[in-house]
C-alpha positions in Angstrom: 0.0 0.1 0.0 2.8 2.3 1.0 4.3 1.7 -2.4 1.1 2.5 -4.3 0.8 5.7 -2.4 4.4 6.6 -3.4 3.6 5.8 -7.1 0.6 8.2 -6.9 3.2 10.9 -5.8 5.3 10.4 -8.8 4.3 13.1 -11.5 4.9 11.0 -14.3 2.8 8.1 -13.1 0.0 10.3 -11.8 -0.3 12.3 -15.3 -0.2 8.9 -17.1 -2.9 7.4 -15.1 -5.2 10.5 -15.3 -4.5 10.6 -18.9 -5.6 6.9 -19.5 -8.7 7.1 -17.3 -9.5 10.3 -19.3 -9.2 8.6 -22.6 -11.0 5.5 -21.4 -13.9 7.7 -20.2 -14.4 10.1 -23.2 -13.4 7.8 -25.9 -15.2 4.9 -24.5 -18.7 7.0 -24.0 -18.2 8.4 -27.5 -17.6 5.0 -29.2 -20.4 3.2 -27.4 -23.0 5.8 -28.9 -21.1 5.9 -32.3 -21.1 2.0 -32.5 -25.0 2.0 -32.4 -25.2 5.3 -34.6 -25.6 4.7 -38.4 -23.7 7.7 -39.7 -19.9 8.7 -39.3 -19.2 11.8 -37.3 -18.8 14.2 -40.0 -20.7 16.2 -42.7 -21.6 13.8 -45.6 -19.4 15.8 -48.1 -16.4 15.2 -46.2 -16.5 11.5 -46.9 -15.5 12.2 -50.5 -12.5 14.3 -49.6 -10.1 12.4 -47.4 -9.9 8.7 -46.1 -12.8 7.3 -44.5 -13.8 3.6 -44.0 -17.5 4.1 -44.5 -17.9 0.2 -44.6 -16.6 -0.4 -41.0 -16.6 1.7 -37.9 -13.3 2.2 -36.1 -11.8 4.5 -33.5 -10.3 6.3 -36.2 -13.6 7.2 -37.6 -14.7 8.5 -34.4 -12.0 11.0 -34.0 -11.8 12.4 -37.4 -14.4 15.0 -38.1 -15.1 18.2 -39.6 -11.9 20.3 -39.5 -10.0 17.1 -39.3 -10.2 16.8 -43.2 -8.6 20.2 -43.7 -5.7 19.6 -41.6 -5.2 16.1 -43.3 -5.7 17.5 -46.6 -2.8 20.1 -45.9 -0.6 17.4 -44.7 -1.3 15.3 -47.8 -1.4 18.0 -50.5 -0.3 21.2 -49.1 -2.2 24.5 -49.0 -5.1 25.6 -51.2 -6.7 29.0 -50.8 -9.6 27.7 -49.0 -7.6 25.8 -46.4 -5.3 28.7 -45.3 -7.3 29.5 -42.2 -5.9 26.3 -40.6 -2.5 27.0 -39.5 0.6 24.9 -40.6 2.3 23.6 -37.5 -0.2 20.9 -36.9 -0.6 19.6 -40.4 3.5 19.5 -40.5 3.5 17.3 -37.5 0.9 15.0 -39.1 3.0 14.8 -42.1 6.1 14.1 -40.0 4.4 11.5 -37.7 3.4 9.2 -40.3 0.6 11.1 -42.5 -2.2 8.7 -41.4 -5.2 9.1 -39.5 -4.1 6.8 -36.8 -0.6 8.3 -36.3 -2.4 11.9 -36.2 -4.6 10.6 -33.3 -1.6 9.3 -31.8 0.1 12.6 -32.1 -2.8 14.4 -30.6 -2.9 12.2 -27.5 0.8 12.3 -27.0 0.7 16.1 -27.2 -1.9 16.3 -24.7 0.0 14.0 -22.4 3.2 16.1 -22.7 1.1 19.3 -21.9 -0.3 17.4 -18.7 3.1 16.9 -17.5 3.9 20.6 -17.8 0.6 21.4 -16.1 1.7 19.2 -13.1 4.8 21.3 -12.9 2.8 24.4 -12.9 -0.3 23.4 -10.7 0.4 19.9 -9.2 -2.3 17.1 -9.2 -5.5 19.3 -9.1 -4.8 21.0 -12.3 -4.2 17.8 -14.1 -7.4 16.5 -12.7 -9.4 19.3 -14.0 -7.6 19.2 -17.5 -8.2 15.6 -17.9 -12.0 16.0 -16.9 -12.2 18.8 -19.5 -15.5 19.4 -21.3 -13.6 19.0 -24.6 -11.7 15.9 -23.3 -12.4 14.0 -26.6 -11.1 16.7 -28.8 -7.6 16.4 -27.2 -7.4 12.9 -29.0 -9.1 13.9 -32.3 -7.4 15.1 -35.4 -7.5 18.8 -34.2 -5.0 21.2 -33.1 -6.3 21.7 -29.6 -3.8 19.4 -28.0 -0.9 21.0 -29.7 -1.9 24.4 -28.6 -2.4 23.2 -25.0 0.9 21.6 -25.0 2.6 24.7 -26.3 0.6 27.1 -24.0 1.5 25.0 -20.8 5.1 25.1 -21.6 5.2 28.6 -22.6 3.7 29.5 -19.1 6.2 27.3 -17.4 9.3 28.7 -19.0 8.1 32.2 -18.6 7.6 31.3 -14.9 11.2 29.7 -14.6 12.6 32.8 -16.6 13.8 30.8 -19.4 12.8 33.4 -21.8 14.6 31.7 -25.0 12.4 28.7 -24.8 9.4 30.7 -23.9 9.9 32.9 -27.0 10.5 29.9 -29.3 7.1 28.3 -27.8 5.4 31.6 -28.3 6.5 31.6 -32.1 5.4 27.9 -32.4 2.1 28.8 -30.8 1.5 31.5 -33.6 2.2 28.8 -36.3 -0.4 26.6 -34.6 -3.5 28.8 -34.6 -4.5 32.4 -34.5 -4.8 32.9 -30.8 -1.2 31.6 -30.6 -0.2 35.1 -31.4 -1.5 36.1 -27.7 1.6 34.0 -26.6 3.6 36.6 -28.4 1.6 39.5 -27.1 2.1 38.0 -23.5 5.9 38.4 -23.8 5.4 42.2 -24.2 2.9 42.5 -21.4 5.0 40.4 -19.0 8.2 42.4 -19.9 6.6 45.7 -19.4 5.2 44.6 -15.9 8.6 43.1 -15.0 10.3 46.4 -16.2 7.7 48.6 -14.2 8.6 46.5 -11.1 12.3 46.6 -11.3 13.3 49.5 -13.5 15.9 47.5 -15.1 17.0 48.2 -18.8 18.3 44.7 -19.1 15.2 43.1 -18.3 13.6 45.2 -21.1 16.3 44.3 -23.5 16.0 40.4 -22.6 12.3 40.4 -23.4 12.8 42.6 -26.5 15.4 40.0 -27.8 12.8 37.1 -27.0 10.1 39.0 -28.7 12.1 39.3 -31.9 12.6 35.5 -31.9 8.9 34.8 -31.3 8.0 37.3 -34.0 10.3 35.8 -36.4 9.1 32.3 -36.0 5.3 33.2 -36.0 5.7 35.3 -39.4 6.9 32.2 -41.2 3.2 31.5 -42.2 2.2 35.1 -43.2 5.5 35.0 -45.4 4.5 31.8 -47.0 1.1 33.1 -47.7 2.6 36.3 -49.4 4.7 34.3 -51.7 2.3 31.6 -52.7 -1.1 33.5 -52.5 0.2 37.2 -53.0 -1.3 38.5 -49.6 0.2 37.5 -46.1 -3.3 38.0 -44.7 -5.0 35.5 -47.0 -6.0 33.2 -44.0 -7.8 36.1 -42.4 -9.8 37.0 -45.5 -10.9 33.5 -46.2 -11.8 33.0 -42.5 -13.8 36.3 -42.3 -15.7 35.3 -45.7 -16.1 31.5 -45.1 -16.4 31.3 -41.3 -18.2 34.6 -40.8 -16.0 35.7 -38.1 -15.2 39.4 -37.6 -13.7 41.6 -34.9 -16.2 42.9 -32.6 -16.5 44.2 -29.0 -15.7 41.2 -26.6 -19.4 41.2 -25.1 -21.1 41.2 -28.6 -21.3 37.4 -29.2 -22.5 36.9 -25.7 -25.3 39.5 -26.0 -26.4 38.2 -29.2 -26.8 34.5 -28.1 -28.4 35.5 -24.9 -30.8 37.6 -27.1 -31.6 34.4 -29.1 -32.3 32.5 -26.1 -34.7 35.1 -24.9 -36.4 35.2 -28.3 -37.1 31.4 -28.1 -34.4 29.8 -30.2 -34.8 26.2 -30.4 -31.3 25.6 -29.5 -31.4 27.5 -26.3 -30.1 24.7 -24.2 -26.8 24.4 -26.3 -26.3 28.3 -26.4 -26.5 28.5 -22.7 -24.4 25.3 -22.1 -21.8 27.0 -24.4 -21.9 30.4 -22.8 -21.8 29.1 -19.1 -19.0 26.7 -19.6 -16.9 29.2 -21.7 -17.3 32.0 -19.1 -16.5 29.9 -16.2 -13.4 28.6 -17.8 -12.6 32.2 -18.8 -13.2 33.5 -15.3 -10.9 30.5 -14.0 -8.0 31.9 -16.3 -8.2 35.2 -14.7 -7.7 33.7 -11.0 -4.1 33.5 -10.5 -2.1 36.8 -10.8 1.0 35.3 -12.1 -1.0 34.1 -15.3 -3.6 36.9 -15.4 -2.0 38.8 -18.1 -2.0 36.1 -20.8 -5.3 34.9 -19.5 -6.9 38.1 -20.1 -5.3 38.6 -23.5 -6.5 35.2 -24.6 -9.9 35.6 -23.3 -10.4 38.9 -25.0 -9.1 37.6 -28.2 -11.4 34.5 -28.3 -14.5 36.6 -27.3 -13.6 39.4 -30.1 -14.0 37.2 -32.9 -17.6 35.9 -33.0 -19.7 34.6 -35.9 -21.7 37.5 -37.5 -23.8 35.5 -39.7 -27.3 35.6 -38.1 -28.2 32.4 -39.6 -25.6 30.4 -38.3 -26.0 28.3 -35.2 -24.8 30.7 -32.6 -22.4 33.8 -32.5 -20.1 32.1 -29.8 -19.9 28.7 -31.6 -16.6 26.9 -30.6 -16.3 29.2 -27.5 -16.0 25.9 -25.4 -13.1 24.7 -27.5 -11.1 27.8 -27.2 -11.8 28.5 -23.6 -11.2 25.1 -22.3 -7.9 24.7 -24.3 -6.3 27.4 -22.3 -4.0 25.8 -19.5 -4.3 28.9 -17.1 -8.1 27.8 -16.6 -7.3 24.7 -15.0 -4.5 26.4 -13.0 -7.2 28.9 -11.8 -9.8 26.0 -11.2 -7.4 24.4 -9.0 -7.3 27.6 -6.8 -11.1 28.0 -7.0 -11.8 24.6 -5.5 -9.6 24.1 -2.4 -11.5 21.5 -0.7 -11.4 17.8 -1.6 -15.3 17.8 -1.9 -15.5 20.8 -4.0 -12.7 19.3 -6.4 -14.6 16.1 -6.7 -18.0 17.5 -7.4 -16.7 19.9 -10.1 -14.4 17.2 -11.7 -17.5 15.0 -11.8 -19.6 17.9 -13.3 -17.0 18.7 -15.9 -16.4 15.1 -16.8 -20.2 14.6 -17.3 -20.3 17.5 -19.8 -17.3 15.8 -21.3 -19.1 12.7 -21.8 -22.2 14.7 -23.2 -19.9 16.3 -25.8 -18.3 13.0 -26.8 -21.7 11.5 -27.4 -22.7 14.3 -29.5 -19.6 14.2 -31.6 -20.3 10.5 -32.0 -23.9 11.4 -33.5 -22.2 14.0 -35.9 -23.8 16.9 -33.8 -20.5 18.8 -33.3 -21.9 21.9 -31.7 -19.1 23.3 -29.9 
């Protein structure tokens, strides 16, 4: 018994155990429903684009849906204008890791596991527990870039805390190559550097952060440079995203206001709208809880709230808010601070995991509402 308790104290063992349990819970619940559902978890048109086994159901089918086909097509054939909103680092890793759906799923799962170990270093057991019970738990193993961004953000926060600025700068640049909110990591370097300078009034500190900022920007600008060369405009991805996905810069409260208004007016999808808003805002609030990570958390929260979907005919303005809010590691560190008691921790972990199971089941039925 003593050896077992000591094993639980081992960070690697603890993270691995939580990781495996979360995969069993979320993938298992999703697959149980998926196994009895007639259709594969993606729009019908996607079946003709990239490899799907429509004659047999497999775990690979469950975790390859919607945007997965775009990431996979980029890895297979390179960029087309319509796929530029999907940032290049994840497709590149897909290509390097085997270029198959199965290898992509393994890649996403491994990245999530590596991120958990970094999260343990930042917030110990509770932060890992909350992350493993995340409402978007199944997405961390899907052919999506969530696990990559989670991993990069975790280790960025860790190296910033440890004042390993060179590593933090490289990770920030890689974050900017993984998805648009990755540029928040770059902006965070500026804010954190200015805060530290204001406290210590040392020009050496300012110079150190400036050098790191140059590295981060240089890495992150690789994608705009590629777009300028290939498509003639470094912001092609933003133009395509605005026209194709109807996202536009708005006041941070606009999307939430519009969705609440839809609920008040009796929208039939009110339950999903409210669930999306409630979870998104809880995770946003948690990301602002710890002063040490408040600046990047605030920047990230404002970013994801400021680009709602403006098409009134779309499902809801804050569509995908859960995926964006729940991928930020600072939220799990904040939740660890918010729930200090064992009872409170258990209740919230169970609640969060229950939402995650619901999301897994919705995905398995092709209803990816988040």
